[in-house]
N, C-alpha and C positions, 0 to 999 in steps of 0.2 A: 287768107282768110282766116279770120276770128273762128279757131276749130271750138270752142264755147259756145257759139251761136249756131253751130251743127243740130241737127236734130239726131231722139234715138238712131232710129235705125245707119246715120252715118256714124256719130257716133262708136255704135258697134261694129262700126269694119272697118274705118278709119284711123282708128286709135291705134299707133302699132310702133315697133320699136322703130331706128332709122335702122335703115340696109348695109349692109353690109359694102364690102368692097365687089361683089357679086356683085350686087343691083336686081337680088331677088322683090318677088315682087309679092309672093308670101312670103312669110314671117321663115326662118328654119328654123331644126328644133338643137336646142344648144345641151345634151346631153351630155354634159361635164360634170365630174361630182364636183370639181374645185374649180379656180383660175389662177394665173400666172398674173407675179408681180414685174415690172420692169429695173428694182434696183430695191434694198434697204429700206428707205426713207419710203418710198412708196409701199412698204408691209406698213409701214408703222405707220406711217397716218389714213391708211385704209383700216388695220384694226383698231385707232384709236375714232373713229370714224368722223375725221376730218375730213374724210372726203366722200363722197353718194359712188359705191362697185360694188361690185359681186367680188363675192373673197372662197368663200361657197354653197352649196347649194344648197346646204342645213340652215343657211339662212337666207340666200336669196336666188336667184335664178333669171335670166333674164326672160325666159316663157312665161313664169311668175312675177314678173313685174309685169307683166305684159295683163295674163289676166286680171293681177287686182288694181291694175288702173284704171281699164274699164268698167272694172264693175263697180267702183271709185266714182269715172262718170255720172257712170246708173239710177246712181243712185243717191249722188249726191253729197257725200261724203269725202273728207279730208282725206285720209286711211284705209290702209286694208294691206290684211295679211291672208295667206293661203294656207291652206291643211289641205291633210290624206282624203278626211272625210270629212263631211259635217259632225259628224258626232265630235272628231277632235276641234273642231273650229264650238264649237258644243261647248267642250269642254277647257279649252286654253282658258276660252275668252273668260269662262267662270273663276275658272281655280287663276289668274293670271292674278284679277283683281279681287279677290275674295283671301279676306285671315279667317283666323281661329274667332267665333266668334260671332262672327257676322253674321245675318238674314237675311234672306230670299223671299221674297212677298209674290208669286208664280200662278199666274190661271192654271185651275186644275189638270183642264185637257191640253196636255204637252205629248211629244210623242214619247214611247216605250221605253226607249232608252235613258234622257232624257229624266224623267223620272224615279230610273233606278241612281243616277248621281245623286237627284234630291236626297231620297227617300234612304241607299245605302250606303254609298260612299262619303259623300260633304257630309253626314253626320260623325267616321269616324274625324275629322277635325274643329270639331262643335261649328260645324257651320248648318245653319238649322232652315229650311223652306216651311213657308204657310202659306194654302193653299186656298186662292178664292177661285170660286163659280163665274164663267165667264158671262152667263144669262144674268149675271146679279152684281154689274159691277161698280150700284150705288156698296160693295159693303166693303174695298178694299180700300178705304182708309185704314178700316179698325181691325184690319190689320196687319199694319206699319207701326214698329216698335223702336225703340231710339238708337236700335242696333240695325235696323234694316238698311240694307247697304243698293241693294237691286232690285230693279220690277221691273221683270220675264214675263211677258206674253206671248203663244201663237195668233195668228188672225190672214191665213181662216187657219183652223184648229186640224188638228189630223187624229182622227177620221171621222168627225164628225161634220167639220166646215163649217162648224160655231167664227163667229165675226165679233173682237171688239172695237170699239172706239178708239185708236192708236191718238187724239189727239184728246177725247180726255186720258186717256196714260200717261203721254207728253203734260198734259197739266199739273196732277199726280204727284209726277217728275218732280216735275221742277219746284213745285211746292212744297217738300219734304228733302228735296235733295236727293238725290235716288238715282239712280245711273239707269237708263231706263237702253232694254237690250230686248230687241226685235225682232224672234225668227219669222222668215223674209219666204220663206224655200215654196209654201204652195202659191202663195203670189206672181214670185219673181221681180226685180224691179221696172218690167215693163207696166207691171202689171200696178203696184205701189209702194211710195217710197216713204216711209217711212217717220225716216229722216226727217221731212216737210211735218209732221206732227210733232217732233219733240223729242222723238228720238237718240239716245245717247250710240247708239251702236245698233247694226243689221245683221243678223249670219244666215246664212245659206247653207244644205247642204245643195252643191251643185252638180253631186251626180243625177240630181233631178230632173226638172226642165230646162236644170243648166245649160246643159249637156242633151237631154233629149231622146237619148236615142240607146240607152241604154250599155254603152261604153266603159264608159269608167268611173271612180269612186272619185269624189274630191269637195270642197268643205273652203266657204270664207268669212270673214270678217272685215266688217267696214265700217265706217265712224268716226269718231270724236276725234281726233292724233296722238293728245296726249295718251288716253285708252288706249287707242294699238298699241302705244308705244310700248306701255307694261305688255299686252298679249305680246308684242313680237320678242321683245327681250325673253317671257317663260318661251317660247316658243323655239326660240332661237337655243335654248339649253336642254328643250325636255326631247326636241325632235320630233314634229307630228307634218311634218314639211310635208307640203302634195311637192308628187314628181314631176322634172321640166315636160317631161312626153303629157299625161295627164293632163298637164295645165296645158302646153298647144291644143290640144283636142279641146279645152272648154273655151279656150281662148275661140278658136275659130269655132266652136258653138254660137259664139255670143252673136259670131257677125248674123247669122237667121232668126234667132232667138226673137223680135218680132212676127216676123210671120209664121213664122211655128205656132205661138204664143196663142193666134189671133184666131186662125185653122184653131187651135186643141180649146177653145172657147166658144166657136164659135157649135162646133162639134157638139162639145157639155152640154153649153143650154136647151139645143135639139135633145140632146139624151134625153138630159130633167125633163123635157117634156115633155116631153112622153112617157115617160115614167108616171109625173101626177096624174095622167088618164089613164092609164091601167088600175086596171079590175084587182085585182092581187100585192098594188102597193100603197102598206098601213101610209108612207110617209115620204114624201122625198125633200129634200135641202144642197140648196147648187144660191150663194150670193147675187141671184140676179135675176129669180124667182121671187115675184109679188109676193111669194104663201114663204118664203125666209122671212126668222123672228126679226131678225137681221138686216134686212132689205133697206131701207133707206137707209144707216152705213156704212149699208158696202158700197152703194154707188157712191156716195158721196167722200171716199177713201180710197176704192180700185175703178181702173180703169178698166176693167172685164170682167166677166166671172168665176177665172179659171176652170179649171181640166178638171177637179171633183167634184163628183157627185157622190151624195150619200144618201141609201133611200131603206125603208122597213119594207123588211114582205112579211107577209102577216103568218104565221106558225113556229117563228122564234129560229132556233137555234139550230134543227132537222130543217128546217125549207130552208134555212141556210146554207148548209150543207148541200140538200136537192142542189137547189140553182145551181151553183159551185159547179156539181157532177155532171151537169144537163148542158154546162155550155161549150161552147163548140171555136166558133173564131176566138174568141174573147181568153187574155194569156192568165193562170191564174197565178199570181206572182207578187213575191212582197214588197217588191217597186216600185214606184210611180213618176207620173211627169215622159214615158216616153214615146215615142212615136206609136206603139204597140198597144190598144184602151188591154189594161187589166184590171180583173176584178177579186179586189177578196174581204172575207166575210172575220172580219174581227172577233167576232166571239167565239166562235173555234177554231183559231188562229194567233193572232197574233198577240191578241190579248184572252187568250183563254184561263191563263195564268191569274188574272186577275180575279174577286168574286161579281158574282152578281151585281152587288151591291155597288162594288168599287166600279162596277163597265156602267150601272146607271150613271155612276157620280159627274162619269166625264162624257152622257149624252149615247153607248157607247148599248144599244138595246141588244137583244140576242138576237132580233132578224135583219140588225144594220149592215147593210153591204157598200161597201164603199167603191168607184169605179173610177178609172182612172183614164181616163175619154185619150184615146190619139189622134191616127191621123187616118186611123182608113176613110173608106168611103160609111158615111154617117147612117144612113137605111142599114148598110151592111151588118155597121155593131148594133140599128136598132134591131134589125131582125133576131140576131145574137140571143141579147134579154130578150125578146118577146119569145121565141119557142123556148127558155128554158125560162121562164116561170111557169111556161103552160106546165 
């Protein structure tokens, strides 16, 4: 049978390493730091990359290879490389492709650590970043300079759940010969495939929905083969590789990604609909609510709305703190994409070091709450949110 014609779920389950002589049904763990050679010629050809084989687990490992192959098939990408964390994937992807004097055009609504890379560390190497407002995409081209090399965005964004038109970004990247990189963490390969809209590279924090159970850290970048080659060479020498154990966990997690994400999204939509009708909630943002400013774009490029709901409470920062203190069932955590529903108040926690103006610039109001909706009975989650809002 032609495996290329298999559906998403079949690919996720049946893409695996060849069986060993023990004919195992589930892929084993390859907890080995290195691999042996048959003779000196085998060593020579391996290090010369005249053959594709495992040498050292900082370079590659059977478990990481399987995980990468699965994500590549899910995203429609040519190649990929797996990392120890999502931020390792972000950093290595940019660092491998940028040179002194290059310029990045990025959406202003990016993960806090990515923002820190752009504003604190990359300027050390004379790499500049210009931010555009994701709600005003018509301004993007005005930020492009002769030395612009990368166009970057998250969609949906963290934590305000804004959406940007990936097809538009693809057209801009093509027009100006830019490398388009999309952080697809919130959507996962099941919901959205940026490569279809012109993205050259797609980045994930596998720690989130890909693992889905709050167990391990991991990251991955997939995309165009020549760009992945540069990322691989950089990472091979700098060492941010994913451990075989975590790769094994993440590869097994992908087998249930579709069914998990379907339920996450079903629950999240019900939570969003409940919050939209609550008298103490000023505003709710969820991609598949018709009230979302980019609802039509979300419907065009996303299969489902994701598991993240953002809403604004009347009363600002103090009301947000009080809400979190009254939560009983849901978890207070900095993670997301877990089986357990997690609530976060960005203005008093994850983004508290930003000024009020800086938070507003990325759609983080004082009363904004982010909910990563889990897999519990959804009425139990809604009841907990309701009593915390009372």
